[in-house]
MARFI-452458 format. One record per residue (C-alpha): residue number from 1; residue in one letter; x, y, z. Coordinates in pm, 1 decimal. Layout:
NUM|A|X|Y|Z
...
This chain:
1|X|8587.9|1827.7|6600.4
2|X|8239.6|1826.6|6755.8
3|X|8039.7|2148.1|6765.6
4|X|8040.9|2318.0|7106.0
5|X|7742.2|2273.2|7338.7
6|X|7573.2|2607.2|7282.4
7|X|7290.6|2749.5|7491.5
8|X|6993.1|2759.1|7251.6
9|X|6854.3|3067.7|7426.6
10|X|7028.4|3330.1|7215.5
11|X|6800.2|3602.1|7349.8
12|X|6896.7|3665.7|7710.3
13|X|6619.4|3656.0|7973.5
14|X|6727.1|3742.5|8326.3
15|X|6624.2|3949.0|8625.5
16|X|6268.8|3814.4|8611.4
17|X|6035.1|3971.5|8863.5
18|X|5863.3|3835.1|9055.7
19|X|6087.3|3534.2|9104.2
20|X|6111.2|3427.6|9467.1
21|X|6424.1|3233.6|9560.5
22|X|6475.9|3122.0|9196.7
23|X|6122.6|2981.1|9190.0
24|X|6152.6|2789.3|9516.5
25|X|5851.1|2977.4|9652.5
26|X|5546.1|3125.4|9479.5
27|X|5484.4|3492.5|9427.1
28|X|5141.5|3618.6|9533.9
29|X|4866.0|3790.1|9338.3
30|X|4496.1|3866.3|9383.8
31|X|4210.9|3726.9|9174.8
32|X|4066.2|3997.4|8952.2
33|X|4363.2|4230.7|9001.5
34|X|4647.7|4306.4|8758.5
35|X|4954.0|4082.9|8777.4
36|X|5278.3|4230.1|8643.4
37|X|5586.3|4046.2|8519.5
38|X|5912.9|4220.9|8435.6
39|X|6244.0|4094.8|8302.7
40|X|6573.1|4210.9|8153.8
41|X|6564.2|4094.8|7789.7
42|X|6829.7|4163.6|7525.5
43|X|7027.6|4006.4|7244.7
44|X|7356.2|4048.1|7064.4
45|X|7360.6|4296.1|6779.5
46|X|7094.6|4549.8|6696.5
47|X|6811.1|4327.4|6573.7
48|X|6457.2|4397.2|6693.3
49|X|6337.5|4157.9|6961.3
50|X|6000.6|4094.3|7116.7
51|X|5885.7|3924.3|7434.7
52|X|5587.9|3788.2|7622.5
53|X|5515.7|3597.9|7936.8
54|X|5317.3|3276.4|7947.0
55|X|5074.3|3196.5|8226.6
56|X|4837.1|2911.4|8303.3
57|X|4655.3|2759.4|8595.2
58|X|4872.0|2490.5|8750.5
59|X|4598.3|2232.2|8695.3
60|X|4560.4|2316.6|8324.8
61|X|4785.3|2248.5|8026.9
62|X|4723.9|2543.6|7795.3
63|X|4931.0|2859.4|7829.7
64|X|4795.0|3209.1|7778.1
65|X|5038.6|3454.2|7621.2
66|X|5067.8|3810.7|7751.7
67|X|5268.1|4060.6|7540.8
68|X|5549.7|4251.1|7707.6
69|X|5663.1|4602.3|7619.2
70|X|6009.6|4756.0|7640.9
71|X|6052.0|5009.0|7923.2
72|X|6405.2|5118.1|7839.1
73|X|6749.7|4994.3|7939.2
74|X|6651.4|4642.7|7823.1
75|X|6377.5|4613.3|8086.5
76|X|6043.8|4469.9|7970.9
77|X|5702.3|4453.5|8135.7
78|X|5374.9|4270.3|8078.8
79|X|5047.8|4297.9|8269.6
80|X|4745.6|4070.7|8283.3
81|X|4453.7|4004.2|8515.2
82|X|4448.5|3667.4|8690.5
83|X|4086.2|3572.6|8738.3
84|X|4080.3|3263.5|8959.0
85|X|4157.4|3199.2|9325.0
86|X|4398.3|2919.0|9236.7
87|X|4762.0|2827.6|9180.3
88|X|4926.1|2941.1|8856.7
89|X|5254.8|2894.7|8671.0
90|X|5426.0|3154.8|8451.7
91|X|5746.4|3202.2|8253.3
92|X|5898.6|3447.7|8005.2
93|X|5977.7|3400.0|7635.4
94|X|6159.9|3625.4|7387.3
95|X|6269.7|3607.6|7024.7
96|X|6428.4|3794.4|6737.3
97|X|6153.9|3951.8|6524.4
98|X|6307.7|3960.1|6178.3
99|X|6004.9|4116.2|6009.9
100|X|5978.0|4397.0|6265.9
101|X|6350.3|4453.9|6223.0
102|X|6306.2|4465.7|5843.2
103|X|6022.7|4720.1|5875.7
104|X|6240.1|4943.4|6092.7
105|X|6535.9|4932.3|5856.6
106|X|6344.5|4982.8|5529.4
107|X|6147.6|5272.9|5678.3
108|X|6471.7|5451.3|5767.1
109|X|6629.6|5379.9|5426.1
110|X|6322.9|5493.9|5234.6
111|X|6306.5|5815.0|5436.2
112|X|6673.4|5877.1|5352.3
113|X|6616.5|5822.9|4979.0
114|X|6820.4|5498.4|4966.3
115|X|6738.2|5239.3|4697.7
116|X|6515.1|4970.0|4854.6
117|X|6437.4|4730.5|4568.9
118|X|6635.7|4443.9|4723.4
119|X|6493.3|4515.8|5068.5
120|X|6139.6|4480.8|4928.7
121|X|6231.4|4135.4|4800.5
122|X|6368.8|4043.9|5145.5
123|X|6046.8|4157.4|5310.0
124|X|5835.1|3957.5|5066.8
125|X|6052.3|3650.5|5134.6
126|X|6000.5|3682.6|5510.4
127|X|5624.5|3675.5|5452.6
128|X|5654.3|3378.6|5215.9
129|X|5868.2|3184.7|5464.7
130|X|5609.2|3247.2|5736.5
131|X|5335.9|3115.0|5506.1
132|X|5533.5|2792.1|5449.2
133|X|5704.0|2727.2|5781.3
134|X|5548.0|2911.0|6074.2
135|X|5411.6|2671.3|6333.9
136|X|5202.5|2955.2|6476.2
137|X|5003.5|3027.5|6161.4
138|X|4648.4|2898.1|6139.5
139|X|4509.8|2779.4|5804.0
140|X|4339.8|3116.1|5769.8
141|X|4669.1|3293.5|5844.6
142|X|4852.0|3090.5|5579.9
143|X|4588.2|3180.0|5325.7
144|X|4623.6|3552.2|5403.9
145|X|5004.5|3535.2|5396.9
146|X|5006.7|3360.6|5058.6
147|X|4759.2|3610.8|4920.8
148|X|4981.7|3894.9|5037.8
149|X|5285.6|3742.1|4866.9
150|X|5088.0|3702.3|4544.4
151|X|4968.9|4062.8|4562.1
152|X|5323.3|4189.5|4615.3
153|X|5449.6|3979.6|4323.6
154|X|5171.8|4108.7|4099.5
155|X|5250.2|4473.4|4172.7
156|X|5480.4|4654.9|3930.9
157|X|5510.3|4974.2|4133.9
158|X|5770.3|4986.6|4409.8
159|X|5554.6|5226.7|4609.8
160|X|5263.3|4982.7|4601.6
161|X|5481.3|4692.3|4718.6
162|X|5618.6|4909.4|4998.8
163|X|5269.3|5014.0|5106.3
164|X|5151.6|4650.6|5113.0
165|X|5444.2|4526.9|5318.4
166|X|5445.7|4821.3|5561.3
167|X|5069.6|4826.1|5623.5
168|X|4938.3|4791.2|5976.5
169|X|4743.6|4483.0|5866.1
170|X|5063.2|4313.2|5750.3
171|X|5241.7|4405.7|6074.1
172|X|4959.2|4258.0|6283.7
173|X|4949.2|3941.7|6072.6
174|X|5324.2|3883.4|6097.1
175|X|5318.7|3957.7|6470.5
176|X|5056.5|3689.5|6530.5
177|X|5159.7|3435.0|6266.4
178|X|5522.9|3503.5|6179.9
179|X|5825.5|3294.1|6269.7
180|X|5986.3|3366.2|6605.3
181|X|6355.8|3337.8|6530.5
182|X|6580.5|3217.1|6812.8
183|X|6279.5|3170.5|7038.6
184|X|6421.6|3167.9|7390.5
185|X|6260.5|3071.5|7718.4
186|X|6335.9|3153.9|8078.8
187|X|6508.7|2866.1|8250.2
188|X|6227.2|2820.5|8502.8
189|X|5851.6|2795.8|8521.6
190|X|5762.1|3004.0|8824.4
191|X|5481.5|2939.0|9075.4
192|X|5214.0|3194.6|9159.1
193|X|4950.8|3180.3|9432.9
194|X|4641.6|3380.5|9344.0
195|X|4432.5|3458.7|9651.4
196|X|4094.7|3621.9|9691.8
197|X|4069.9|3995.0|9753.2
198|X|4042.3|3968.6|10132.2
199|X|4398.1|3835.5|10138.2
200|X|4529.9|4175.3|10029.9
201|X|4259.0|4413.7|10146.6
202|X|4078.7|4366.8|10477.6
203|X|3999.3|4543.8|10802.7
204|X|4003.2|4325.5|11116.0
205|X|3829.9|4382.8|11447.1
206|X|3925.8|4159.9|11740.0
207|X|3698.0|4078.5|12031.7
208|X|3680.8|3830.3|12316.4
209|X|3337.3|3670.7|12268.8
210|X|3308.1|3607.4|12640.6
211|X|3311.8|3985.5|12701.3
212|X|3019.4|4058.9|12470.7
213|X|2747.1|4022.2|12734.9
214|X|2812.2|4381.9|12855.3
215|X|2809.3|4236.2|13206.0
216|X|3139.3|4148.5|13372.7
217|X|2950.8|3897.5|13589.2
218|X|2805.8|3702.4|13295.1
219|X|3005.8|3502.0|13043.0
220|X|2924.9|3612.3|12689.2
221|X|2781.5|3376.7|12428.4
222|X|2772.0|3352.5|12050.6
223|X|2425.4|3507.3|12069.6
224|X|2579.1|3807.7|12244.2
225|X|2830.3|3833.0|11959.0
226|X|2546.8|3820.6|11705.7
227|X|2389.8|4117.5|11883.7
228|X|2716.6|4310.2|11838.3
229|X|2748.4|4245.9|11463.8
230|X|2570.3|4570.6|11364.6
231|X|2816.5|4765.4|11581.3
232|X|3116.1|4603.5|11410.6
233|X|2972.5|4655.9|11065.3
234|X|2884.9|5018.9|11137.2
235|X|3250.5|5074.3|11218.9
236|X|3323.4|4943.1|10869.8
237|X|3517.3|4626.4|10945.7
238|X|3489.1|4314.0|10733.0
239|X|3671.0|4054.1|10947.7
240|X|3565.2|3977.5|11305.2
241|X|3842.8|3786.7|11479.1
242|X|3820.1|3575.1|11796.2
243|X|4098.4|3448.2|12021.1
244|X|4060.8|3071.6|12085.9
245|X|3701.5|2966.0|12151.4
246|X|3785.5|2619.7|12285.5
247|X|3744.7|2473.8|12636.0
248|X|3989.6|2625.1|12886.1
249|X|4193.0|2407.3|13120.6
250|X|4194.9|2443.5|13497.1
251|X|4546.7|2316.9|13576.0
252|X|4772.8|2612.5|13659.2
253|X|4495.1|2847.0|13548.5
254|X|4596.5|3211.4|13550.3
255|X|4404.5|3469.7|13749.2
256|X|4358.6|3837.2|13684.9
257|X|4664.1|4019.8|13556.1
258|X|4837.3|3687.4|13490.0
259|X|4863.5|3583.7|13854.0
260|X|4914.6|3221.9|13962.5
261|X|4645.2|3252.0|14229.8
262|X|4308.2|3253.3|14050.7
263|X|3978.0|3266.9|14228.8
264|X|3701.4|3020.3|14158.3
265|X|3536.6|3280.0|13934.3
266|X|3837.9|3353.6|13712.2
267|X|3772.8|3229.6|13357.1
268|X|4136.8|3164.0|13268.3
269|X|4322.3|3244.9|12948.7
270|X|4158.2|3119.3|12629.2
271|X|4506.5|3027.7|12508.6
272|X|4519.2|2748.5|12767.9
273|X|4333.8|2519.8|12528.3
274|X|4176.0|2194.3|12634.5
275|X|3986.1|2039.9|12924.9
276|X|3756.5|1747.8|12994.8
277|X|3510.3|1913.3|12754.7
278|X|3751.8|1867.7|12464.1
279|X|4038.4|2029.2|12275.1
280|X|4090.3|2220.5|11951.8
281|X|3783.2|2067.1|11788.9
282|X|3549.9|2166.8|12072.7
283|X|3378.7|2489.5|12181.2
284|X|3398.6|2633.9|12530.6
285|X|3057.5|2533.6|12673.9
286|X|2971.5|2878.6|12808.2
287|X|3000.4|3028.1|12458.3
288|X|2737.7|2799.6|12311.3
289|X|2698.8|2498.5|12086.6
290|X|2803.8|2416.5|11730.9
291|X|2451.6|2505.9|11622.3
292|X|2497.7|2846.5|11786.3
293|X|2831.0|2884.6|11607.8
294|X|2667.3|2800.5|11274.0
295|X|2406.7|3069.9|11336.0
296|X|2686.0|3315.9|11413.9
297|X|2868.0|3235.0|11089.4
298|X|2545.2|3288.1|10893.6
299|X|2455.9|3609.5|11076.4
300|X|2805.0|3750.1|11022.0
301|X|2778.1|3674.4|10652.9
302|X|2446.3|3860.3|10642.0
303|X|2623.5|4164.0|10788.6
304|X|2906.9|4146.3|10535.4
305|X|3150.1|4004.4|10792.2
306|X|3374.9|3700.8|10802.2
307|X|3467.0|3523.3|11124.5
308|X|3838.0|3461.4|11178.1
309|X|3949.7|3206.0|11436.7
310|X|4275.3|3176.6|11625.1
311|X|4478.6|2864.8|11547.6
312|X|4702.7|2831.0|11852.2
313|X|4915.4|2515.2|11859.7
314|X|4936.3|2479.8|12235.9
315|X|4753.3|2292.4|12504.7
316|X|4645.1|2321.6|12862.0
317|X|4783.5|2042.1|13081.4
318|X|4421.8|1917.9|13077.4
319|X|4407.7|1878.3|12698.0
320|X|4285.0|1533.4|12587.1
321|X|4589.2|1493.3|12360.7
322|X|4818.5|1468.0|12663.0
323|X|4638.2|1154.6|12780.7
324|X|4592.2|1012.0|12433.4
325|X|4926.6|1105.1|12273.9
326|X|5190.9|1148.8|12541.3
327|X|5463.4|1114.5|12276.6
328|X|5351.7|1443.2|12120.3
329|X|5487.7|1640.7|12417.7
330|X|5815.6|1711.5|12595.3
331|X|5862.0|1562.6|12940.4
332|X|6118.4|1663.3|13200.3
333|X|6348.8|1414.5|13381.8
334|X|6125.2|1422.1|13690.2
335|X|5824.5|1306.2|13487.1
336|X|5651.7|1644.5|13467.9
337|X|5545.1|1798.0|13140.3
338|X|5743.0|2096.6|13018.4
339|X|5536.6|2414.5|13009.3
340|X|5588.5|2705.4|12769.4
341|X|5837.7|2980.6|12842.4
342|X|5965.9|3296.5|12676.2
343|X|6210.6|3406.3|12946.8
344|X|6143.0|3589.1|13162.8
345|X|5778.5|3518.7|13079.5
346|X|5635.5|3186.9|13198.5
347|X|5317.4|3024.5|13073.6
348|X|5252.6|2755.6|13333.6
349|X|4903.2|2697.1|13196.2
350|X|5032.8|2606.8|12847.1
351|X|5235.8|2317.5|12705.1
352|X|5358.4|2284.7|12348.2
353|X|5339.7|1988.2|12114.0
354|X|5649.9|1833.5|11959.5
355|X|5668.9|1814.8|11580.0
356|X|5926.6|1541.1|11528.3
357|X|6054.8|1223.3|11695.4
358|X|5767.6|985.8|11773.7
359|X|5512.1|1262.2|11713.4
360|X|5590.1|1273.5|11340.6
361|X|5386.0|1255.4|11121.1
362|X|5076.4|1193.7|11334.9
363|X|5077.6|1536.7|11498.0
364|X|5113.1|1704.6|11157.1
365|X|4800.6|1532.6|11030.5
366|X|4613.7|1606.6|11352.8
367|X|4691.1|1977.8|11334.4
368|X|4598.8|1998.5|10967.5
369|X|4273.1|1820.9|11044.3
370|X|4189.4|2083.0|11308.0
371|X|4203.5|2353.3|11039.5
372|X|3995.6|2139.6|10802.6
373|X|3747.5|2071.8|11085.1
374|X|3674.5|2443.1|11126.2
375|X|3685.9|2502.0|10752.2
376|X|3401.9|2253.7|10716.4
377|X|3208.1|2473.3|10958.5
378|X|3244.6|2781.4|10744.2
379|X|3566.2|2939.4|10871.1
380|X|3790.3|3071.5|10595.3
381|X|4032.9|3293.2|10790.2
382|X|4278.4|3177.6|11057.5
383|X|4512.3|3392.3|11262.3
384|X|4800.6|3162.8|11361.4
385|X|4958.0|3217.7|11701.8
386|X|5340.2|3228.1|11715.5
387|X|5407.7|3037.2|11391.9
388|X|5778.4|3123.8|11409.5
389|X|5817.4|2877.8|11698.0
390|X|5697.4|2587.8|11481.9
391|X|5885.3|2422.1|11192.7
392|X|5885.5|2595.0|10854.5
393|X|5844.7|2258.5|10673.5
394|X|5525.8|2193.8|10869.0
395|X|5372.1|2525.0|10761.5
396|X|5473.0|2482.0|10398.3
397|X|5313.6|2137.0|10386.8
398|X|5005.3|2219.3|10593.5
399|X|4911.1|2545.1|10421.7
400|X|4959.3|2392.0|10076.8
401|X|4751.7|2087.7|10166.7
402|X|4468.0|2291.7|10317.6
403|X|4457.1|2541.2|10030.4
404|X|4456.8|2260.1|9775.9
405|X|4119.7|2169.3|9927.3
406|X|4003.8|2523.4|10008.7
407|X|4190.0|2784.5|9796.5
408|X|3998.7|3067.3|9964.2
409|X|4141.2|3004.4|10312.1
410|X|4356.3|3287.3|10449.9
411|X|4632.4|3238.3|10708.0
412|X|4764.4|3536.6|10908.0
413|X|5104.8|3481.2|11071.6
414|X|5120.9|3636.4|11418.5
415|X|5499.5|3646.7|11428.4
416|X|5669.0|3947.5|11585.2
417|X|6017.3|3816.3|11530.6
418|X|6332.0|3872.2|11327.4
419|X|6285.2|4014.2|10976.3
420|X|6418.8|3714.6|10785.3
421|X|6205.5|3476.1|10990.8
422|X|5893.0|3682.4|10923.5
423|X|5969.2|3686.6|10552.6
424|X|6034.5|3311.3|10544.6
425|X|5691.2|3246.6|10692.4
426|X|5539.2|3455.5|10414.5
427|X|5738.6|3261.7|10156.3
428|X|5630.7|2920.4|10284.0
429|X|5267.1|3013.2|10242.4
430|X|5120.7|3252.6|10499.3
431|X|4873.6|3481.0|10324.7
432|X|4923.4|3777.1|10559.3
433|X|5187.5|3870.9|10815.6
434|X|5195.5|4075.6|11131.7
435|X|5452.9|4350.4|11096.9
436|X|5666.7|4600.0|11285.6
437|X|5414.4|4876.5|11221.5
438|X|5314.8|4870.5|11589.9
439|X|5662.2|4998.8|11681.8
440|X|5725.2|5237.8|11394.6
441|X|5633.3|5582.1|11524.6
442|X|5860.6|5848.0|11375.9
443|X|5852.6|5984.8|11023.6
444|X|6189.2|5830.0|10943.0
445|X|6087.2|5490.5|11082.8
446|X|5757.6|5481.2|10898.5
447|X|5903.6|5603.3|10570.6
448|X|6190.9|5355.1|10576.8
449|X|5974.3|5058.7|10675.1
450|X|5691.1|5127.1|10432.5
451|X|5938.6|5186.7|10150.4
452|X|6088.6|4845.0|10219.5
453|X|5748.2|4674.5|10225.8
454|X|5616.4|4839.2|9908.8
455|X|5921.5|4862.1|9681.5
456|X|6155.5|4570.0|9754.1
457|X|6112.8|4204.9|9658.4
458|X|5903.9|4124.6|9966.5
459|X|5611.3|4314.9|9808.8
460|X|5568.6|4011.9|9580.0
461|X|5515.2|3757.4|9858.8
462|X|5456.1|3931.9|10193.8
463|X|5129.7|4109.3|10276.2
464|X|5159.7|4294.4|10608.0
465|X|4866.3|4340.7|10841.2
466|X|4902.9|4660.5|11043.3
467|X|4752.2|4590.8|11385.2
468|X|4739.8|4907.3|11594.4
469|X|4724.8|4704.6|11916.3
470|X|4664.5|4347.9|12032.8
471|X|4563.6|4187.9|12363.4
472|X|4936.2|4121.4|12414.0
473|X|5066.9|4460.8|12301.2
474|X|4972.4|4795.2|12450.4
475|X|5226.0|5016.3|12267.9
476|X|5410.9|5279.5|12466.9
477|X|5301.0|5544.2|12215.5
478|X|4934.5|5479.6|12301.8
479|X|5003.5|5470.6|12675.2
480|X|5121.2|5831.3|12668.8
481|X|4952.4|5995.7|12371.4
482|X|4593.4|6037.1|12485.7
483|X|4305.1|6044.7|12240.2
484|X|4501.9|6224.3|11963.0
485|X|4751.0|5938.2|11952.4
486|X|4478.8|5681.0|11898.8
487|X|4344.1|5885.0|11609.4
488|X|4694.1|5914.6|11462.8
489|X|4766.7|5542.6|11477.8
490|X|4424.7|5458.4|11336.4
491|X|4464.2|5677.0|11029.4
492|X|4819.8|5553.4|10975.5
493|X|4723.5|5185.3|10992.8
494|X|4415.1|5222.0|10775.6
495|X|4574.3|5473.0|10539.4
496|X|4908.7|5301.7|10485.4
497|X|4805.2|4937.2|10495.3
498|X|4612.8|4710.3|10265.2
499|X|4529.2|4495.8|10568.2
500|X|4501.1|4638.1|10917.4
501|X|4351.7|4541.7|11250.6
502|X|4212.5|4684.4|11573.0
503|X|4168.5|4508.9|11906.8
504|X|3846.6|4623.1|12073.4
505|X|3889.6|4891.0|12333.8
506|X|4112.7|5083.6|12097.0
507|X|3813.1|5281.9|11974.8
508|X|3753.0|5376.0|12340.8
509|X|4116.8|5493.0|12372.8
510|X|4183.2|5222.4|12629.4
511|X|4552.8|5229.7|12713.4
512|X|4600.7|5174.2|13087.7
513|X|4931.6|4983.8|13113.8
514|X|5104.9|4755.4|13354.0
515|X|5368.7|5007.4|13471.6
516|X|5684.4|4982.1|13262.7
517|X|5546.7|4720.2|13025.7
518|X|5372.1|4709.3|12689.5
519|X|5083.1|4522.7|12850.5
520|X|4729.3|4616.1|12946.5
521|X|4642.6|4652.9|13311.6
522|X|4347.7|4427.1|13394.8
523|X|4403.1|4242.9|13068.8
524|X|4102.2|4092.0|12898.2
525|X|4307.3|3776.5|12846.9
526|X|4242.5|3687.0|13209.9
527|X|3903.0|3833.7|13291.6
528|X|3563.6|3911.8|13142.2
529|X|3520.3|4277.5|13056.8
530|X|3214.5|4497.0|13021.4
531|X|3290.1|4781.1|12782.2
532|X|3100.0|5107.2|12765.6
533|X|3082.7|5125.7|12386.2
534|X|2960.8|5487.3|12400.3
535|X|3230.3|5605.3|12640.9
536|X|3301.6|5979.6|12594.3
537|X|3613.1|6050.6|12393.3
538|X|3578.9|5745.5|12172.2
539|X|3713.5|5759.0|11815.2
540|X|3445.2|5552.5|11645.4
541|X|3383.0|5830.6|11392.5
542|X|3748.9|5826.9|11286.1
543|X|3743.7|5450.5|11239.3
544|X|3420.3|5459.2|11041.8
545|X|3556.2|5738.8|10821.8
546|X|3875.0|5552.4|10736.6
547|X|3695.6|5226.4|10664.4
548|X|3445.9|5409.7|10444.3
549|X|3726.8|5574.1|10247.1
550|X|3899.0|5238.5|10210.4
551|X|3583.7|5080.0|10068.7
552|X|3486.6|5365.9|9839.4
553|X|3822.7|5462.3|9690.8
554|X|4006.5|5227.4|9452.6
555|X|4329.8|5409.4|9540.7
556|X|4314.0|5258.7|9890.1
557|X|4297.4|4898.0|9782.6
558|X|4645.3|4834.5|9641.6
559|X|4898.5|4839.2|9923.7
560|X|5194.8|4893.6|9689.7
561|X|5071.3|5222.2|9536.3
562|X|5209.4|5428.0|9826.0
563|X|5417.4|5740.8|9757.7
564|X|5574.3|5970.4|10017.3
565|X|5581.8|6343.4|9935.4
566|X|5767.0|6641.6|10078.8
567|X|5639.6|6811.4|10392.8
568|X|5914.6|7004.8|10568.1
569|X|5851.3|6901.9|10927.1
570|X|5977.0|6575.3|11077.2
571|X|5657.7|6550.6|11283.6
572|X|5429.0|6538.7|10979.0
573|X|5401.9|6231.5|10758.1
574|X|5268.9|6323.2|10414.6
575|X|5186.5|6053.1|10162.3
576|X|4966.6|5965.9|9864.8
577|X|4761.3|5666.8|9757.9
578|X|4669.2|5658.5|9391.2
579|X|4532.9|5445.5|9111.4
580|X|4771.1|5394.6|8816.0
581|X|4559.8|5625.9|8598.3
582|X|4563.8|5897.1|8868.7
583|X|4184.2|5916.6|8848.0
584|X|4161.2|5852.7|9223.4
585|X|4437.4|6040.3|9402.9
586|X|4433.9|6080.0|9781.6
587|X|4674.8|6276.1|9998.5
588|X|4721.7|6213.1|10371.5
589|X|4892.9|6445.0|10619.2
590|X|4933.7|6312.3|10974.2
591|X|5072.9|6493.2|11278.7
592|X|5281.9|6229.6|11456.9
593|X|5313.5|6453.4|11763.4
594|X|4999.8|6389.3|11972.7
595|X|5075.6|6670.8|12217.4
596|X|5156.5|6975.7|12004.3
597|X|5025.6|7146.9|11694.9
598|X|5258.7|7117.6|11398.2
599|X|5278.2|7306.1|11071.4
600|X|5465.7|7244.2|10749.3
601|X|5520.4|7377.5|10403.3
602|X|5445.1|7101.6|10157.7
603|X|5430.7|7024.6|9787.7
604|X|5111.7|6949.7|9597.4
605|X|5219.5|6679.9|9346.6
606|X|5107.5|6867.6|9036.0
607|X|5377.2|6689.7|8835.6
608|X|5185.0|6362.5|8878.1
609|X|4921.7|6508.0|8643.0
610|X|5160.1|6671.9|8399.5
611|X|5084.1|7017.4|8541.2
612|X|5339.6|7297.9|8585.2
613|X|5438.7|7421.5|8929.0
614|X|5222.8|7734.8|8899.2
615|X|4905.6|7549.0|8794.5
616|X|4583.1|7536.7|8994.7
617|X|4410.4|7217.5|9098.6
618|X|4072.4|7140.3|9252.6
619|X|4052.3|6933.9|9567.1
620|X|3816.2|6799.1|9830.5
621|X|3876.4|6769.1|10203.3
622|X|3753.7|6416.2|10272.3
623|X|3735.7|6480.1|10648.3
624|X|3507.6|6784.8|10627.4
625|X|3361.8|6747.4|10276.8
626|X|3473.9|7098.5|10174.3
627|X|3583.0|7178.1|9817.7
628|X|3881.6|7405.8|9753.0
629|X|4136.9|7512.7|9492.0
630|X|4513.0|7506.5|9541.3
631|X|4704.6|7761.0|9333.1
632|X|5060.1|7645.6|9278.2
633|X|5273.7|7360.9|9402.6
634|X|5384.5|7516.0|9733.2
635|X|5127.5|7518.5|10014.7
636|X|5118.9|7522.3|10396.0
637|X|4930.5|7312.5|10651.3
638|X|4864.5|7325.6|11026.3
639|X|4755.8|7020.4|11224.3
640|X|4622.3|7064.5|11577.9
641|X|4611.1|6724.0|11753.7
642|X|4318.0|6833.8|11968.4
643|X|4112.5|6919.4|11659.8
644|X|4233.7|6724.4|11354.9
645|X|4566.6|6545.2|11391.7
646|X|4528.1|6440.9|11029.5
647|X|4393.1|6574.0|10700.2
648|X|4288.4|6377.7|10392.8
649|X|4244.4|6539.0|10053.0
650|X|4136.1|6410.1|9716.2
651|X|4280.8|6586.4|9413.6
652|X|4036.2|6650.3|9130.9
653|X|4247.2|6737.4|8827.3
654|X|4006.2|6604.7|8568.2
655|X|3699.6|6790.3|8446.5
656|X|3384.5|6649.7|8597.9
657|X|3573.7|6435.3|8849.9
658|X|3332.9|6266.5|9089.4
659|X|3354.2|6281.4|9464.3
């Protein structure tokens, strides 16, 4: 009778994390940051096992081994730093460690006074077998192993043999050169996308370049934007994002407040892309030339800023593609082109391309080439408009192809849609994702949503970007909250998120709505604005403070290190951001009620530092700069929205802690 077909992986490896859709999609990490792998690893019996994970760049052959440590309940963890902005592959291995098991058993027997003469012979034999048969031993290792065997054999004293075999040097040698019995391997090699830091940690500021002249009667230029770069940098942002900068069509052009009756002076919506001057690979003439754009890219870089462009896959009826590639569009039975709709909203000035039928694959290549066109001109960040209305296979192919050429390119998915759709876009390759933060206002909503984002599987592939507002979204909370509400939402977005964004005008507390709608009255999408950047009541100081704290404090740079703590008032959100070593520990308390003062008893997390409940701890108020001492775990706070709707403290539990 033939032997049964037995799984060679005697050591069980399961529950690997991160592992996205059984390896169908890559997990995400950041170059220069720790990358953690966990797995459930166990074996039959009571033998000692050991484990590691293997990792390599996808374009290289050699694996690097990272040791894993047991956490308890058969869960293991290993941590390494991935250095390169590139694609990686990783997997998990585990084995029975017979020598480590022998060391454990003989130590217990010797301590109990049990005879160990035979056990010493077994230990020596394990070393001798490693010297002869281990495929991991180098020539130098084999020489050391053989010398150890000879020394054990030459020793007459049992105590000496025991000391030789139990020495730390012997343990290290057998760990690195010994035989891995029943070496088992996870069934899959898993993909990993390692992005640059700005993928996980960035602060965005959105402007309409045409409004940067400070004169509603004059169309702004790239030179006007260059003049505003110091303002943006002083606020502390690092990404300056533009809506589409391409020529704007005239057919069905929208007038002010989205009317269908524009005047001759109305500039139209920049999302109606394309005219006789060109399409997605052209610049709106009134903004400037490609030389002007190149100067802007260089000037932004000099100010520590990156320019992000909008990639909107839609066309004005005047777009050159409609004449050149009619088969890329949908046509109605009466011969008219079908314009975009999101009932009851109508976008008569926009038509959408088709991705299949006769348009495939030409339109896919054309759209990819648009991204590559702007990448060649120095753009490395793209905000993608409504990606959930385009095919997932297109995004998976396009993003992979572009990043194979330019690994540092970042794609932000502007998709306010169903949760599973948003997560799928992140899985297929989008570097960042818009989120529901804009509509999470209560303590329960924020706690539940942030807990999901930071503790469930999506933390391994989805990086949210917390925009406080957008040209399309004037949240009801901001319409009714006054200045305190703008300060609240700013500190929440910047304090809770790794990535967050602000649409200009927010710092001026601009919130005039179209009655009954989450839309701005006199929207900048349809007219040129002239902002008074020094308008009384602005919150520029709050924005600059939060961006400064984000830059200066390592605790602020890992989105997943968020912890919510107890504050006994449903109007006060109380949370911490901390480094793993607790050497940078920040506490945030935010009054979510913009109209009324709120107080709460709260707990100082002394337990995080191994301190008893009655201990004292030094702290610093990062809003005022004052130093203080808290005595005991239980404290009380009061937050007046007209004064400080939020407080930020840094705990200083270590002697000589720096500010």
